[in-house]
VEXDREN-2710 file (C-alpha; in Angstrom, 1 decimal):
% VEXDREN-2710
k/r/px/py/pz
1/MET/-32.9/-2.6/17.5
2/ASP/-33.1/1.2/16.7
3/SER/-32.7/2.0/20.4
4/PHE/-29.6/-0.5/20.8
5/LEU/-28.0/1.3/17.6
6/GLU/-28.7/5.0/19.0
7/GLU/-27.1/3.9/22.0
8/GLU/-24.2/2.4/20.4
9/ASP/-23.8/5.5/18.5
10/GLU/-23.7/7.7/21.5
11/GLU/-21.1/5.4/23.1
12/GLU/-18.8/5.9/19.9
13/GLU/-19.4/9.5/20.1
14/ALA/-18.3/9.8/23.8
15/ALA/-15.2/7.9/23.1
16/ALA/-14.4/10.1/20.1
17/ALA/-15.0/13.0/22.3
18/ALA/-12.7/12.1/25.0
19/LYS/-10.0/10.9/22.4
20/ASN/-10.5/14.8/20.9
21/ALA/-10.5/16.3/23.9
22/ALA/-7.0/14.3/25.2
23/VAL/-5.4/15.8/21.7
24/GLY/-6.6/19.2/22.4
25/SER/-5.6/19.1/25.7
26/ALA/-2.0/18.1/25.1
27/LEU/-1.6/21.2/23.0
28/LEU/-1.6/23.2/26.4
29/PRO/-0.7/22.6/29.9
30/ALA/-3.1/20.8/31.9
31/LEU/-5.7/23.4/33.4
32/HIS/-8.7/23.4/35.2
33/LEU/-11.8/24.7/33.4
34/PRO/-13.8/27.5/34.7
35/SER/-17.6/27.6/35.3
36/LEU/-18.9/27.6/31.9
37/PRO/-22.2/29.0/30.9
38/PRO/-25.0/26.4/31.4
39/HIS/-25.9/25.5/28.0
40/LEU/-22.9/24.3/27.3
41/TYR/-23.4/21.7/29.6
42/GLN/-27.1/20.7/29.3
43/PRO/-27.8/17.1/28.0
44/VAL/-28.9/17.1/24.4
45/SER/-29.9/14.5/21.6
46/SER/-27.3/13.6/19.3
47/HIS/-28.5/15.8/16.4
48/GLU/-28.9/18.7/18.6
49/TYR/-25.4/18.3/19.8
50/LYS/-23.8/18.3/16.4
51/LEU/-25.8/21.6/15.4
52/ASN/-24.8/23.2/18.8
53/PHE/-21.0/22.7/17.6
54/LYS/-20.6/25.6/15.8
55/LYS/-22.7/27.9/18.4
56/SER/-20.5/26.8/21.4
57/LYS/-17.5/27.5/19.6
58/GLU/-18.1/31.1/18.9
59/VAL/-19.6/31.3/22.5
60/CYS/-16.3/30.0/23.6
61/LEU/-14.4/32.1/21.2
62/SER/-15.8/35.3/22.7
63/TYR/-15.4/34.1/26.2
64/ILE/-11.5/34.0/24.9
65/GLN/-11.6/37.2/23.7
66/ASP/-13.2/39.1/26.9
67/ALA/-10.6/37.5/29.0
68/MET/-7.5/38.6/26.8
69/LEU/-9.1/41.9/26.9
70/ARG/-9.1/41.9/30.5
71/LYS/-5.6/40.2/30.8
72/GLN/-7.1/37.5/32.5
73/TRP/-4.6/35.0/30.8
74/LYS/-5.6/31.8/33.3
75/ARG/-9.1/32.2/32.2
76/ALA/-8.3/32.6/28.5
77/ALA/-6.2/29.3/28.8
78/GLU/-8.7/27.5/30.5
79/PHE/-11.5/28.6/27.5
80/LEU/-8.6/27.6/25.1
81/THR/-8.7/24.0/26.2
82/PHE/-12.4/23.8/25.7
83/TYR/-12.2/25.9/22.5
84/ILE/-9.6/23.4/21.0
85/GLU/-12.3/20.2/21.9
86/SER/-15.0/22.6/20.0
87/LEU/-12.5/22.9/17.0
88/GLU/-11.6/19.3/16.7
89/LYS/-15.5/18.4/16.3
90/ASP/-16.0/21.4/14.2
91/TYR/-16.4/19.8/10.3
92/SER/-17.0/23.0/8.8
93/THR/-14.8/24.8/6.5
94/GLU/-13.7/28.4/7.3
95/TYR/-11.4/31.1/5.9
96/MET/-9.0/30.8/9.2
97/GLY/-8.6/27.1/10.1
98/PRO/-8.4/25.6/13.4
99/SER/-4.5/25.4/13.5
100/GLU/-4.3/29.2/12.8
101/MET/-6.9/30.0/15.6
102/ILE/-5.0/28.0/18.2
103/TRP/-1.7/29.1/17.0
104/ARG/-2.5/32.9/17.3
105/ILE/-4.6/33.0/20.4
106/GLY/-2.4/29.9/22.4
107/THR/1.0/31.9/21.3
108/GLU/-0.7/35.3/22.8
109/ILE/-1.7/33.7/25.8
110/LEU/1.4/31.8/26.5
111/CYS/3.2/34.8/26.0
112/HIS/1.6/36.5/28.9
113/HIS/0.4/33.9/31.0
114/SER/1.9/34.5/34.7
115/HIS/3.3/30.9/34.7
116/ASN/4.6/30.8/31.5
117/ASN/8.1/29.6/31.0
118/MET/10.3/28.7/27.6
119/LYS/9.9/24.8/27.8
120/GLU/6.1/25.1/27.6
121/PHE/5.9/27.7/24.7
122/SER/8.6/25.9/23.1
123/SER/6.5/22.7/23.3
124/PHE/3.3/24.7/22.1
125/ILE/4.8/26.1/19.0
126/GLU/6.7/22.6/17.9
127/GLN/3.1/21.4/17.6
128/MET/2.1/24.2/15.9
129/LYS/4.6/23.9/13.5
130/THR/3.5/20.4/12.7
131/LEU/-0.3/21.3/12.3
132/GLY/-0.3/23.6/9.5
133/VAL/2.2/23.1/6.3
134/LYS/1.1/26.5/4.9
135/ARG/1.9/28.2/8.0
136/TYR/4.9/26.2/9.2
137/LEU/7.2/29.2/8.2
138/LYS/5.3/32.0/10.0
139/VAL/5.7/29.7/13.0
140/CYS/8.9/29.4/13.0
141/LEU/9.8/33.1/12.7
142/GLU/7.5/33.8/15.5
143/HIS/9.4/31.0/17.6
144/ALA/12.9/33.1/16.7
145/PHE/11.2/36.3/17.8
146/HIS/10.3/34.8/21.0
147/LEU/13.7/33.4/21.5
148/LEU/15.2/36.7/20.8
149/CYS/13.2/38.6/23.1
150/ASN/14.4/36.1/25.8
151/GLY/17.9/36.6/24.9
152/GLN/18.4/33.1/23.4
153/ILE/20.2/34.3/20.5
154/ASP/21.9/31.0/19.6
155/GLU/18.7/29.2/19.8
156/ALA/17.1/31.8/17.7
157/TYR/19.7/31.4/15.1
158/GLN/19.7/27.6/14.9
159/ASN/15.7/27.9/14.7
160/LEU/16.0/29.9/11.2
161/SER/18.6/27.6/10.2
162/LEU/16.5/24.7/10.5
163/ALA/13.5/26.4/8.9
164/GLU/15.7/27.7/6.0
165/SER/16.5/24.2/5.4
166/TRP/12.6/23.2/5.2
167/ARG/11.2/21.7/2.1
168/PHE/7.8/20.6/1.2
169/GLY/6.8/20.2/-2.2
170/GLU/4.8/22.9/-3.8
171/GLN/4.5/24.8/-0.7
172/THR/8.3/25.9/-0.8
173/ALA/7.6/28.1/-3.9
174/ILE/4.4/29.2/-2.5
175/GLN/6.0/30.4/0.8
176/ASP/8.8/31.9/-1.1
177/LYS/8.3/35.5/0.7
178/GLU/8.3/33.5/4.0
179/MET/11.5/31.9/3.3
180/LYS/13.3/35.2/2.2
181/LEU/12.1/36.7/5.5
182/ILE/13.4/33.6/7.4
183/GLN/16.9/34.1/5.7
184/ALA/16.8/37.8/6.3
185/TYR/16.7/37.3/9.9
186/ARG/19.3/34.8/10.1
187/GLY/21.5/37.6/7.9
188/LEU/20.3/39.8/10.9
189/LEU/21.8/37.8/13.5
190/ASP/25.1/37.2/10.9
191/TYR/25.4/40.9/11.2
192/TYR/25.1/41.1/14.9
193/SER/27.7/38.4/15.2
194/TRP/29.9/39.9/12.8
195/SER/29.3/43.4/14.8
196/LYS/30.6/41.7/17.7
197/GLN/33.7/40.4/16.3
198/LYS/34.4/43.9/14.8
199/ASN/34.3/45.5/18.1
200/ILE/36.6/43.1/19.8
201/LEU/39.3/43.6/16.8
202/LEU/38.9/47.3/17.3
203/GLU/39.4/47.0/21.2
204/HIS/42.3/44.9/21.1
205/GLY/43.8/45.6/17.8
206/GLN/45.1/43.2/15.2
207/ASP/48.0/41.1/16.8
208/GLY/48.4/37.8/17.4
209/LEU/47.0/34.6/15.9
210/GLU/44.1/34.7/18.3
211/ASP/43.1/38.2/16.6
212/LEU/43.6/36.7/13.0
213/SER/40.9/33.9/14.2
214/VAL/38.5/36.6/15.2
215/GLU/39.1/38.6/12.0
216/GLN/38.2/35.5/9.7
217/GLU/35.1/34.5/11.6
218/MET/34.5/38.1/11.1
219/HIS/34.9/38.2/7.5
220/GLY/32.8/34.9/7.3
221/CYS/29.8/36.4/9.1
222/PHE/30.3/39.6/7.0
223/ARG/29.8/37.3/3.7
224/LYS/26.7/35.4/5.1
225/ALA/24.9/38.5/6.5
226/ALA/25.7/40.6/3.1
227/MET/24.2/37.8/1.2
228/ASN/20.9/37.6/2.8
229/LEU/20.3/41.3/3.7
230/LYS/20.9/42.2/-0.1
231/GLU/18.3/40.0/-1.0
232/ILE/15.5/41.0/1.2
233/ILE/15.9/44.9/0.4
234/LYS/15.6/44.2/-3.4
235/ILE/11.8/43.4/-2.8
236/PRO/9.4/46.5/-2.3
237/GLY/8.6/47.1/1.2
238/VAL/10.0/48.6/4.5
239/TRP/13.2/47.3/5.5
240/ASP/14.6/49.8/7.8
241/LEU/17.0/47.5/10.1
242/PHE/17.9/45.6/7.2
243/VAL/19.2/48.6/5.1
244/LYS/20.9/50.1/7.9
245/CYS/22.7/46.7/8.8
246/TYR/23.5/46.2/5.1
247/VAL/24.7/49.7/4.7
248/ASP/26.9/49.5/8.0
249/LEU/28.5/46.5/6.3
250/LEU/29.7/48.4/3.0
251/GLU/30.6/51.2/4.8
252/PHE/33.2/49.4/7.0
253/TYR/34.5/47.9/4.0
254/GLY/34.9/51.2/2.1
255/ASP/31.9/50.2/-0.4
256/HIS/30.5/53.5/-0.2
257/SER/29.2/54.0/-3.8
258/GLU/27.3/50.7/-3.5
259/ALA/25.9/52.0/0.1
260/ARG/24.5/55.0/-1.6
261/GLU/22.9/53.0/-4.4
262/VAL/21.2/50.9/-2.1
263/LEU/20.3/54.2/-0.2
264/ASN/19.0/56.2/-3.2
265/GLU/17.3/52.8/-4.5
266/TYR/15.5/52.5/-1.5
267/ALA/14.5/56.0/-0.7
268/TYR/13.5/57.1/-4.5
269/ASN/12.1/53.8/-6.2
270/SER/8.5/54.2/-6.7
271/LYS/7.7/50.4/-6.3
272/PHE/8.4/51.0/-2.3
273/PRO/6.3/52.3/-0.1
274/ALA/6.7/56.1/0.9
275/ASN/8.8/55.7/4.1
276/PRO/10.5/59.1/5.7
277/ASN/13.2/56.7/7.3
278/ALA/14.6/55.9/4.0
279/HIS/15.2/59.7/3.5
280/VAL/16.8/59.9/7.0
281/TYR/19.1/57.2/6.5
282/LEU/20.2/58.9/3.1
283/TYR/20.6/62.0/4.8
284/GLN/22.8/61.0/7.1
285/PHE/24.8/59.1/4.9
286/LEU/25.4/62.0/2.9
287/LYS/26.2/64.2/5.8
288/ARG/28.8/61.5/7.1
289/HIS/30.5/61.6/3.8
290/GLY/30.7/65.6/3.4
291/GLU/28.2/65.5/0.0
292/SER/27.0/68.8/-1.3
293/LYS/24.7/71.1/0.8
294/LYS/22.2/70.6/-2.6
295/SER/22.1/66.8/-2.3
296/LEU/21.4/67.2/1.7
297/LEU/18.7/69.9/1.0
298/SER/17.2/67.5/-1.6
299/ALA/16.7/64.5/0.8
300/LEU/15.5/66.9/3.5
301/LYS/13.2/68.6/1.2
302/ILE/11.1/65.3/0.6
303/LEU/11.3/64.2/4.3
304/HIS/9.8/67.8/5.0
305/ASP/6.8/66.8/2.3
306/ILE/6.0/63.6/4.0
307/VAL/6.8/64.7/8.0
308/PRO/6.8/68.3/8.4
309/SER/7.2/67.6/12.3
310/HIS/10.4/65.7/11.9
311/GLU/13.3/66.4/14.4
312/LEU/15.6/67.1/11.2
313/MET/13.7/69.9/10.4
314/ILE/15.4/72.3/12.6
315/ASP/18.6/71.4/10.7
316/PHE/16.6/71.6/7.4
317/HIS/15.5/75.5/8.5
318/ILE/19.0/76.4/9.5
319/MET/20.2/75.2/6.2
320/LEU/18.1/77.3/4.3
321/GLN/18.7/80.2/6.4
322/LYS/22.2/80.3/5.6
323/SER/21.5/80.4/1.8
324/LYS/21.7/83.4/-0.3
325/LYS/18.7/82.6/-2.3
326/ARG/15.4/84.4/-1.3
327/LYS/13.3/81.3/-2.6
328/LYS/15.4/79.2/0.2
329/ARG/14.7/81.6/3.0
330/ARG/11.2/81.7/2.1
331/LEU/10.8/78.0/2.4
332/GLY/12.9/78.1/5.9
333/LEU/10.3/80.0/7.1
334/GLU/7.5/78.0/6.0
335/VAL/9.4/74.9/7.4
336/ILE/9.4/76.5/11.1
337/PHE/6.0/77.7/11.1
338/ALA/5.0/74.1/10.1
339/VAL/7.3/72.4/12.7
340/LEU/5.7/74.7/15.6
341/ASP/1.9/73.5/14.2
342/TYR/2.6/70.1/16.3
343/ALA/2.1/70.0/19.8
344/GLY/5.3/67.9/20.4
345/TRP/7.4/71.1/19.5
346/LYS/5.0/73.7/21.6
347/GLU/8.1/73.9/24.5
348/ASN/11.0/73.3/22.0
349/VAL/13.2/76.4/22.6
350/LYS/15.2/75.6/19.5
351/ALA/12.4/75.8/17.3
352/TRP/11.0/78.9/19.0
353/SER/14.5/80.5/18.8
354/CYS/14.5/79.9/14.8
355/LEU/11.1/81.3/14.1
356/ALA/12.0/84.4/16.5
357/ARG/15.2/84.9/14.7
358/GLN/13.9/84.8/11.4
359/VAL/10.6/87.2/12.0
360/LYS/13.0/89.6/13.9
361/GLN/15.4/89.8/10.7
362/ILE/12.1/90.4/8.6
363/VAL/10.9/93.1/10.8
364/ILE/14.2/94.8/11.2
365/SER/14.6/94.9/7.4
366/GLU/11.0/95.6/6.5
367/LYS/11.5/93.6/3.5
368/HIS/9.3/90.1/2.9
369/LEU/6.8/91.4/5.3
370/ASP/4.4/89.5/2.7
371/TRP/6.1/85.8/4.0
372/ILE/4.8/86.6/7.4
373/LYS/1.4/87.4/6.4
374/GLN/1.3/84.3/4.2
375/GLU/2.5/82.1/6.8
376/TRP/0.2/83.7/9.8
377/ASN/-3.0/84.1/7.8
378/PRO/-4.0/80.4/8.1
379/ARG/-3.0/80.1/11.7
380/LYS/-4.2/83.5/13.2
381/ASP/-7.8/81.8/14.3
382/TRP/-5.9/79.0/16.4
383/TRP/-2.2/79.5/16.7
384/PRO/-3.3/82.4/19.8
385/ALA/-5.2/79.9/22.0
386/PHE/-2.5/76.9/20.9
387/HIS/0.6/78.9/21.8
388/PHE/-0.2/82.4/23.5
389/SER/-2.7/82.1/26.2
390/ARG/-2.0/83.8/29.6
391/TYR/-2.1/80.1/31.2
392/LEU/0.5/79.3/28.7
393/ALA/2.4/82.4/29.3
394/LYS/2.4/81.8/33.1
395/ARG/3.8/78.2/33.0
396/ASN/6.6/79.0/30.5
397/TRP/7.7/82.0/32.5
398/GLN/7.8/79.6/35.6
399/GLU/9.3/76.5/33.7
400/ASN/11.5/78.1/31.2
401/GLU/12.3/81.7/30.8
402/SER/14.4/81.1/27.5
403/LEU/11.6/79.6/25.9
404/SER/9.4/82.5/27.3
405/TYR/11.4/84.9/26.0
406/GLU/11.7/83.8/22.2
407/LYS/7.9/83.1/22.3
408/ALA/7.1/86.7/23.7
409/LEU/9.2/88.1/21.0
410/VAL/7.1/85.8/18.0
411/ALA/3.9/86.9/20.0
412/GLY/4.7/90.8/20.1
413/ILE/5.8/90.8/16.3
414/LEU/2.7/88.6/15.3
415/LEU/0.1/90.0/17.9
416/GLY/1.2/93.5/19.1
417/LYS/2.9/94.4/22.0
418/ASP/-0.8/94.4/23.9
419/CYS/-1.5/90.6/23.4
420/LYS/-1.8/88.6/26.6
421/TYR/1.0/86.6/26.2
422/PHE/3.8/89.2/25.4
423/LYS/2.4/91.4/28.3
424/TYR/2.6/88.7/31.1
425/VAL/6.1/87.7/30.0
426/SER/7.5/90.9/29.6
427/HIS/6.1/92.4/32.8
428/ARG/7.5/89.6/34.6
429/GLY/10.9/89.7/32.9
430/CYS/11.3/93.7/33.7
431/LYS/10.0/92.9/37.1
432/ALA/12.8/90.4/37.7
433/GLN/15.1/92.8/36.2
434/VAL/16.1/90.5/33.5
435/LYS/18.0/92.9/31.1
436/ARG/17.0/91.1/27.6
437/PHE/13.5/91.4/28.5
438/ARG/13.8/95.1/28.9
439/ILE/15.7/95.1/25.6
440/LEU/12.6/92.9/24.2
441/LYS/10.1/95.4/25.2
442/LYS/11.8/98.4/23.6
443/PHE/12.4/96.4/20.6
444/LEU/8.8/96.0/20.1
445/ASN/8.0/99.6/21.2
446/LYS/10.3/100.7/18.0
447/HIS/9.0/98.2/15.9
448/ASN/5.3/98.6/16.5
449/PRO/3.2/96.1/14.7
450/VAL/0.6/98.5/13.8
451/TYR/2.2/99.5/10.5
452/LEU/1.5/95.7/10.1
453/ARG/-2.0/95.6/10.7
454/LEU/-2.3/98.8/8.5
455/SER/-0.9/97.3/5.7
456/GLY/-3.0/94.5/6.0
457/LEU/-0.4/92.0/6.9
458/LEU/-2.2/91.4/10.6
459/ASP/-5.7/91.5/11.6
460/SER/-6.1/94.2/14.6
461/SER/-9.1/92.2/15.7
462/VAL/-6.9/89.3/16.3
463/GLN/-6.2/89.1/20.2
464/PRO/-5.1/86.1/22.2
END
């Protein structure tokens, strides 16, 4: 009798396994399983079979991860089929549920699979929406992203509109932030439609009934976009794209005060994370509308504190150099030295030209030599190899004569006329009979930095 019951139990388990396998396979296109490790197929007792579920699931997940890291998407998809079966039979409770595992892994695989098509992806996503209520809006948002990446803008908009109308008891309130994101991205697509209509009007003028219809549609898109974009940027976070679009809408309709208030809030509200772009957008807005130099410098000073290597630091340096205040000119030298600490600026002619111009002015006037000392002292141990090696002198001369000239001037002032960079470049320049290099050599001879060393401004032992 006991053996009969055991056989009956095994038959029921086999039937259940077949049913679960069919459910799992329905989530993905039918694929042929690869050769799995032998222990996953060895016949075991019913008790051992249940105990090995967790182990086999973990092993299978490791194979999926390996296949994805190797970009073997077909192999990963095949293992995922087996993994779905394991998850369906695993009754343990984990932080990340089966539906989220399948969603994240399956989405990644389908996005990269060579035989992937939109129909398969959409079918898979629709099933994911029904598997996890708590993740419904996140899945909808990801679906919209995928549609946008494939140029299906109208479909993405429809998808977001349907998601916005979703309601599910208390889950609606719990997922309030996700709902705001859904609305914000729909507002972004409304802005896209508004921009298209605006360009049509600007191109063809505003004559005739057809243009009136376009203008009405444009204003409708503006209202919907502005409402949703305004809501999302109230929440502390990084909303660069949304802020830019909202400000564009406001500027087009002449609401400059509101636009400025939005940008000030985005840049200076302490509840928002530190964000260099917030200060960039504010600076660009102020510059467009002819705001005072003081306001521009204030925006760029904060940007300098956050990202000293930002491309706008050249503008910042030039503005500071034009100031009559000594404190600002001093800051200008600090700014340009800091820029050239970064490898991305090593071969930027504009940056080296700015530095060369200011240090040359200081040497000629023989005032504020302490500024150079303060900037050079923390750099004298590594700048020579970083900027002024003979190898770089040779390469800079071959690739960009103007760059080599500006760097040679700085090297000569900081390290003296005997430094390798200056000697190589000035020799090549004079040999090529380039007038400015002869003038450069005379300048360094006249303003020999020996007096800088004697006064302690430069260490005579430092040579590149």
